N, CA, C and O atoms as CSV, one atom per row, in Angstrom:
chain,resi,resn,atom,element,x,y,z
A,1,UNK,N,N,100.895,59.951,105.229
A,1,UNK,CA,C,99.640,60.675,105.111
A,1,UNK,C,C,100.113,61.399,103.155
A,1,UNK,O,O,99.571,61.241,102.061
A,2,UNK,N,N,100.833,61.846,103.428
A,2,UNK,CA,C,101.302,62.517,101.897
A,2,UNK,C,C,101.600,61.559,100.918
A,2,UNK,O,O,101.179,61.729,99.774
A,3,UNK,N,N,102.261,60.585,101.209
A,3,UNK,CA,C,102.918,59.649,100.390
A,3,UNK,C,C,101.598,58.705,99.920
A,3,UNK,O,O,101.499,58.267,98.773
A,4,UNK,N,N,100.665,58.475,100.908
A,4,UNK,CA,C,99.372,57.825,99.980
A,4,UNK,C,C,98.544,58.848,98.958
A,4,UNK,O,O,97.987,58.451,97.935
A,5,UNK,N,N,98.555,59.983,99.326
A,5,UNK,CA,C,98.029,61.099,98.694
A,5,UNK,C,C,98.387,61.331,97.669
A,5,UNK,O,O,97.582,61.654,96.795
A,6,UNK,N,N,100.026,61.225,97.378
A,6,UNK,CA,C,100.511,61.364,96.078
A,6,UNK,C,C,100.425,60.091,95.099
A,6,UNK,O,O,100.605,60.239,93.891
A,7,UNK,N,N,100.144,58.844,95.659
A,7,UNK,CA,C,100.074,57.919,95.040
A,7,UNK,C,C,98.208,57.842,94.394
A,7,UNK,O,O,97.665,57.106,93.570
A,8,UNK,N,N,97.797,58.765,95.086
A,8,UNK,CA,C,96.140,58.646,94.748
A,8,UNK,C,C,96.202,59.601,93.562
A,8,UNK,O,O,95.092,59.714,93.042
A,9,UNK,N,N,97.278,60.418,92.893
A,9,UNK,CA,C,97.037,61.212,91.767
A,9,UNK,C,C,97.988,62.619,91.796
A,9,UNK,O,O,98.904,62.503,92.610
A,10,UNK,N,N,97.974,63.582,91.272
A,10,UNK,CA,C,98.889,64.669,91.418
A,10,UNK,C,C,97.924,65.777,92.243
A,10,UNK,O,O,98.261,66.466,93.206
A,11,UNK,N,N,96.555,65.730,91.531
A,11,UNK,CA,C,95.516,66.785,92.163
A,11,UNK,C,C,95.458,66.310,93.717
A,11,UNK,O,O,95.537,67.260,94.497
A,12,UNK,N,N,95.320,64.869,94.399
A,12,UNK,CA,C,95.366,64.673,95.750
A,12,UNK,C,C,96.488,64.793,96.361
A,12,UNK,O,O,96.413,64.999,97.573
A,13,UNK,N,N,97.881,64.703,95.720
A,13,UNK,CA,C,99.101,65.123,96.344
A,13,UNK,C,C,99.109,66.659,96.569
A,13,UNK,O,O,99.341,66.920,97.750
A,14,UNK,N,N,98.982,67.401,96.037
A,14,UNK,CA,C,98.999,68.603,95.659
A,14,UNK,C,C,97.849,69.135,96.921
A,14,UNK,O,O,98.410,69.975,97.625
A,15,UNK,N,N,96.747,68.928,97.272
A,15,UNK,CA,C,96.397,68.857,98.034
A,15,UNK,C,C,96.448,68.564,99.262
A,15,UNK,O,O,96.162,69.391,100.128
A,16,UNK,N,N,96.822,67.336,99.529
A,16,UNK,CA,C,97.404,66.924,100.805
A,16,UNK,C,C,98.695,67.930,101.401
A,16,UNK,O,O,98.789,68.170,102.605
A,17,UNK,N,N,99.663,68.475,100.387
A,17,UNK,CA,C,100.570,69.133,100.477
A,17,UNK,C,C,100.297,70.573,100.876
A,17,UNK,O,O,101.157,71.165,101.527
A,18,UNK,N,N,99.453,71.029,100.623
A,18,UNK,CA,C,98.928,72.395,100.647
A,18,UNK,C,C,98.193,72.618,102.544
A,18,UNK,O,O,98.119,73.559,103.335
A,19,UNK,N,N,97.774,71.095,102.550
A,19,UNK,CA,C,96.773,71.007,103.528
A,19,UNK,C,C,97.733,71.047,104.978
A,19,UNK,O,O,97.449,71.626,106.027
A,20,UNK,N,N,99.125,70.123,104.623
A,20,UNK,CA,C,100.082,70.146,105.438
A,20,UNK,C,C,100.764,71.313,105.850
A,20,UNK,O,O,101.077,71.478,107.029
A,21,UNK,N,N,101.033,72.185,104.909
A,21,UNK,CA,C,101.664,73.406,105.214
A,21,UNK,C,C,100.331,74.552,105.564
A,21,UNK,O,O,100.646,75.695,105.898
A,22,UNK,N,N,99.108,74.237,105.482
A,22,UNK,CA,C,98.090,75.225,106.123
A,22,UNK,C,C,97.841,74.807,107.705
A,22,UNK,O,O,97.517,75.561,108.622
A,23,UNK,N,N,98.095,73.337,107.754
A,23,UNK,CA,C,98.270,73.161,109.352
A,23,UNK,C,C,99.338,73.647,110.068
A,23,UNK,O,O,99.392,74.028,111.237
A,24,UNK,N,N,100.478,73.562,108.911
A,24,UNK,CA,C,101.938,74.099,110.134
A,24,UNK,C,C,101.711,75.477,110.388
A,24,UNK,O,O,101.874,75.832,111.555
A,25,UNK,N,N,101.277,76.570,109.322
A,25,UNK,CA,C,100.900,78.051,109.405
A,25,UNK,C,C,100.002,78.136,110.635
A,25,UNK,O,O,100.460,78.760,111.592
A,26,UNK,N,N,98.830,77.617,110.742
A,26,UNK,CA,C,98.027,77.907,111.928
A,26,UNK,C,C,98.845,77.259,113.164
A,26,UNK,O,O,99.028,78.005,114.126
A,27,UNK,N,N,99.273,76.152,113.220
A,27,UNK,CA,C,100.189,75.686,114.431
A,27,UNK,C,C,101.087,76.277,115.034
A,27,UNK,O,O,101.406,76.205,116.221
A,28,UNK,N,N,101.601,77.007,114.026
A,28,UNK,CA,C,102.958,77.894,114.387
A,28,UNK,C,C,102.496,79.598,114.923
A,28,UNK,O,O,103.173,80.498,115.420
A,29,UNK,N,N,101.142,79.513,114.578
A,29,UNK,CA,C,100.567,81.293,114.988
A,29,UNK,C,C,100.924,81.644,113.976
A,29,UNK,O,O,101.225,82.789,114.315
A,30,UNK,N,N,101.251,81.586,112.514
A,30,UNK,CA,C,101.738,82.132,111.358
A,30,UNK,C,C,102.732,82.732,111.554
A,30,UNK,O,O,102.791,83.960,111.497
A,31,UNK,N,N,103.958,81.777,111.892
A,31,UNK,CA,C,105.231,81.882,112.240
A,31,UNK,C,C,106.108,80.811,111.606
A,31,UNK,O,O,107.316,81.047,111.601
A,32,UNK,N,N,105.794,79.969,111.211
A,32,UNK,CA,C,106.558,78.642,110.390
A,32,UNK,C,C,106.678,78.870,109.046
A,32,UNK,O,O,106.022,79.698,108.416
A,33,UNK,N,N,107.510,78.141,108.608
A,33,UNK,CA,C,107.903,78.185,106.891
A,33,UNK,C,C,108.714,78.805,106.358
A,33,UNK,O,O,108.916,79.922,106.835
A,34,UNK,N,N,109.356,78.477,105.415
A,34,UNK,CA,C,110.371,79.117,104.817
A,34,UNK,C,C,110.061,80.699,104.317
A,34,UNK,O,O,110.764,81.698,104.461
A,35,UNK,N,N,108.491,80.519,103.552
A,35,UNK,CA,C,108.277,82.036,103.007
A,35,UNK,C,C,108.024,83.138,103.951
A,35,UNK,O,O,107.892,84.325,103.652
A,36,UNK,N,N,107.952,82.416,105.567
A,36,UNK,CA,C,107.430,83.533,106.266
A,36,UNK,C,C,108.998,83.986,106.920
A,36,UNK,O,O,109.091,84.868,107.774
A,37,UNK,N,N,109.892,83.426,106.512
A,37,UNK,CA,C,111.118,84.165,107.197
A,37,UNK,C,C,111.311,85.487,106.837
A,37,UNK,O,O,111.506,86.249,107.784
A,38,UNK,N,N,111.309,86.016,105.618
A,38,UNK,CA,C,111.172,87.255,104.946
A,38,UNK,C,C,110.339,88.286,106.106
A,38,UNK,O,O,110.806,89.346,106.523
A,39,UNK,N,N,109.242,87.805,106.437
A,39,UNK,CA,C,108.018,88.521,107.279
A,39,UNK,C,C,108.746,88.667,108.937
A,39,UNK,O,O,108.883,89.691,109.607
A,40,UNK,N,N,109.061,87.496,109.215
A,40,UNK,CA,C,109.552,87.381,110.582
A,40,UNK,C,C,110.694,88.360,110.850
A,40,UNK,O,O,110.814,89.042,111.868
A,41,UNK,N,N,111.468,88.337,109.860
A,41,UNK,CA,C,112.894,89.582,110.321
A,41,UNK,C,C,112.250,90.818,109.536
A,41,UNK,O,O,112.974,91.778,109.271
A,42,UNK,N,N,110.815,90.815,109.135
A,42,UNK,CA,C,110.390,92.516,108.743
A,42,UNK,C,C,111.027,92.834,107.790
A,42,UNK,O,O,111.499,93.958,107.958
A,43,UNK,N,N,111.415,92.178,106.374
A,43,UNK,CA,C,111.699,92.754,105.410
A,43,UNK,C,C,110.601,92.640,104.579
A,43,UNK,O,O,109.992,91.574,104.663
A,44,UNK,N,N,110.169,93.513,103.753
A,44,UNK,CA,C,109.150,93.368,102.552
A,44,UNK,C,C,109.513,92.423,101.896
A,44,UNK,O,O,110.664,92.262,101.489
A,45,UNK,N,N,108.273,91.441,101.651
A,45,UNK,CA,C,108.661,90.741,100.268
A,45,UNK,C,C,108.919,91.243,98.770
A,45,UNK,O,O,108.487,92.317,98.351
A,46,UNK,N,N,109.480,90.570,98.206
A,46,UNK,CA,C,109.872,91.177,96.812
A,46,UNK,C,C,108.405,91.107,95.879
A,46,UNK,O,O,107.406,90.435,96.136
A,47,UNK,N,N,108.628,92.011,94.743
A,47,UNK,CA,C,107.304,91.965,94.069
A,47,UNK,C,C,107.123,90.447,93.534
A,47,UNK,O,O,105.977,89.996,93.559
A,48,UNK,N,N,108.211,89.594,93.035
A,48,UNK,CA,C,108.233,88.627,92.280
A,48,UNK,C,C,108.163,87.380,93.162
A,48,UNK,O,O,108.117,86.269,92.633
A,49,UNK,N,N,108.153,87.544,94.619
A,49,UNK,CA,C,108.078,86.449,95.568
A,49,UNK,C,C,106.569,86.127,95.965
A,49,UNK,O,O,106.210,86.459,97.095
A,50,UNK,N,N,105.589,85.454,95.047
A,50,UNK,CA,C,104.211,85.062,95.357
A,50,UNK,C,C,104.318,84.614,96.687
A,50,UNK,O,O,103.601,85.200,97.498
A,51,UNK,N,N,105.267,83.437,97.227
A,51,UNK,CA,C,105.302,82.635,98.401
A,51,UNK,C,C,105.247,83.868,99.444
A,51,UNK,O,O,104.236,84.122,100.099
A,52,UNK,N,N,106.144,84.419,99.504
A,52,UNK,CA,C,106.409,85.601,100.605
A,52,UNK,C,C,105.220,86.714,100.913
A,52,UNK,O,O,104.816,87.087,102.015
A,53,UNK,N,N,104.806,87.110,99.657
A,53,UNK,CA,C,103.313,87.884,99.836
A,53,UNK,C,C,102.440,87.438,100.328
A,53,UNK,O,O,101.713,88.029,101.126
A,54,UNK,N,N,102.276,85.870,99.823
A,54,UNK,CA,C,100.959,85.039,100.515
A,54,UNK,C,C,101.164,85.075,102.076
A,54,UNK,O,O,100.269,85.306,102.889
A,55,UNK,N,N,103.062,84.694,102.490
A,55,UNK,CA,C,102.653,84.267,103.915
A,55,UNK,C,C,102.610,86.002,104.833
A,55,UNK,O,O,102.062,86.164,105.923
A,56,UNK,N,N,103.209,86.921,104.173
A,56,UNK,CA,C,103.011,88.119,104.365
A,56,UNK,C,C,101.556,88.483,104.853
A,56,UNK,O,O,101.311,88.949,105.966
A,57,UNK,N,N,100.526,88.180,103.774
A,57,UNK,CA,C,99.024,88.616,104.001
A,57,UNK,C,C,98.785,87.877,105.073
A,57,UNK,O,O,98.136,88.414,105.970
A,58,UNK,N,N,99.288,86.326,105.274
A,58,UNK,CA,C,98.241,85.505,106.152
A,58,UNK,C,C,99.045,85.934,107.788
A,58,UNK,O,O,98.451,85.775,108.855
A,59,UNK,N,N,100.323,86.428,107.697
A,59,UNK,CA,C,100.522,86.848,109.094
A,59,UNK,C,C,99.962,88.168,109.323
A,59,UNK,O,O,99.420,88.282,110.422
A,60,UNK,N,N,99.947,89.356,108.461
A,60,UNK,CA,C,99.378,90.473,108.492
A,60,UNK,C,C,98.076,90.348,109.094
A,60,UNK,O,O,97.705,90.993,110.075
A,61,UNK,N,N,97.346,89.427,108.420
A,61,UNK,CA,C,95.905,89.676,108.865
A,61,UNK,C,C,95.619,88.203,109.788
A,61,UNK,O,O,94.530,87.726,110.105
A,62,UNK,N,N,96.723,87.789,110.025
A,62,UNK,CA,C,96.346,86.583,111.010
A,62,UNK,C,C,95.072,85.386,110.761
A,62,UNK,O,O,94.479,84.694,111.589
A,63,UNK,N,N,94.928,85.473,109.179
A,63,UNK,CA,C,93.972,84.703,108.681
A,63,UNK,C,C,94.844,84.007,107.568
A,63,UNK,O,O,95.844,84.356,106.940
A,64,UNK,N,N,93.865,82.609,107.585
A,64,UNK,CA,C,94.924,81.347,106.638
A,64,UNK,C,C,94.255,81.417,105.089
A,64,UNK,O,O,94.619,80.557,104.287
A,65,UNK,N,N,93.078,82.645,104.583
A,65,UNK,CA,C,92.374,82.844,103.680
A,65,UNK,C,C,93.100,83.085,102.350
A,65,UNK,O,O,92.683,82.773,101.234
A,66,UNK,N,N,94.376,83.756,102.688
A,66,UNK,CA,C,95.344,83.903,101.329
A,66,UNK,C,C,95.991,83.006,100.887
A,66,UNK,O,O,96.441,82.960,99.742
A,67,UNK,N,N,96.143,82.018,101.908
A,67,UNK,CA,C,96.689,80.569,101.312
A,67,UNK,C,C,95.759,80.118,100.692
A,67,UNK,O,O,95.893,79.878,99.492
A,68,UNK,N,N,94.519,79.873,101.381
A,68,UNK,CA,C,93.224,78.861,100.818
A,68,UNK,C,C,93.297,79.318,99.416
A,68,UNK,O,O,93.515,78.607,98.435
A,69,UNK,N,N,93.079,80.634,99.443
A,69,UNK,CA,C,92.997,81.347,97.826
A,69,UNK,C,C,94.106,80.862,96.801
A,69,UNK,O,O,93.817,80.475,95.669
A,70,UNK,N,N,95.514,80.920,97.337
A,70,UNK,CA,C,96.391,80.386,96.674
A,70,UNK,C,C,96.113,78.867,96.318
A,70,UNK,O,O,95.895,78.496,95.165
A,71,UNK,N,N,96.135,78.191,97.198
A,71,UNK,CA,C,96.133,76.468,97.270
A,71,UNK,C,C,95.243,75.972,96.216
A,71,UNK,O,O,95.537,74.978,95.553
A,72,UNK,N,N,93.808,76.856,95.990
A,72,UNK,CA,C,93.047,76.723,95.002
A,72,UNK,C,C,93.577,76.527,93.356
A,72,UNK,O,O,92.893,75.871,92.571
A,73,UNK,N,N,94.538,77.009,93.049
A,73,UNK,CA,C,94.989,77.570,91.891
A,73,UNK,C,C,95.784,76.145,91.177
A,73,UNK,O,O,95.592,75.907,89.985
A,74,UNK,N,N,96.552,75.372,91.901
A,74,UNK,CA,C,97.472,74.400,91.321
A,74,UNK,C,C,96.228,73.376,91.053
A,74,UNK,O,O,96.184,72.980,89.888
A,75,UNK,N,N,95.516,73.025,91.659
A,75,UNK,CA,C,94.301,72.007,91.591
A,75,UNK,C,C,93.314,72.189,90.369
A,75,UNK,O,O,92.847,71.279,89.684
A,76,UNK,N,N,93.085,73.576,90.231
A,76,UNK,CA,C,92.432,73.926,88.875
A,76,UNK,C,C,93.622,73.563,87.782
A,76,UNK,O,O,93.442,72.607,87.026
A,77,UNK,N,N,94.692,74.246,87.719
A,77,UNK,CA,C,95.593,73.519,86.610
A,77,UNK,C,C,95.897,72.259,86.445
A,77,UNK,O,O,96.300,71.902,85.338
A,78,UNK,N,N,95.774,71.362,87.458
A,78,UNK,CA,C,96.377,69.917,86.969
A,78,UNK,C,C,95.197,69.415,86.552
A,78,UNK,O,O,95.268,68.525,85.705
A,79,UNK,N,N,93.718,69.882,87.069
A,79,UNK,CA,C,92.667,69.226,86.519
A,79,UNK,C,C,92.551,69.602,85.235
A,79,UNK,O,O,92.031,68.763,84.498
A,80,UNK,N,N,92.876,70.595,84.764
A,80,UNK,CA,C,92.670,71.248,83.225
A,80,UNK,C,C,93.719,70.005,82.551
A,80,UNK,O,O,93.336,69.154,81.749
A,81,UNK,N,N,95.314,70.154,83.165
A,81,UNK,CA,C,96.065,69.555,82.088
A,81,UNK,C,C,96.086,68.333,82.110
A,81,UNK,O,O,96.838,67.860,81.258
A,82,UNK,N,N,95.399,67.371,82.942
A,82,UNK,CA,C,94.757,66.143,83.196
A,82,UNK,C,C,93.951,65.540,82.430
A,82,UNK,O,O,94.147,64.386,82.049
A,83,UNK,N,N,92.817,66.327,82.065
A,83,UNK,CA,C,91.821,66.031,81.314
A,83,UNK,C,C,91.540,66.377,79.701
A,83,UNK,O,O,90.650,66.103,78.896
A,84,UNK,N,N,92.981,67.247,79.673
A,84,UNK,CA,C,93.094,67.686,78.114
A,84,UNK,C,C,93.878,66.192,77.369
A,84,UNK,O,O,94.123,66.161,76.163
């Protein structure tokens, strides 16, 4: 699936990749993925580590919305870069 979406263009590829991670996070009950490792061992995320901060927010709130909020940003940037 991801391979097909990547051939469809950068925005579709990023969207498919983020959807894969979204399903992984939800399917693991917020315990999967490298960014979650820092949270799983109860170390606070560093100030400069947005992935760990997003993972911490998802886990703490048991809500996927922080990931969804971040996921919207790359598509906007890609759209702006492709149209200019």
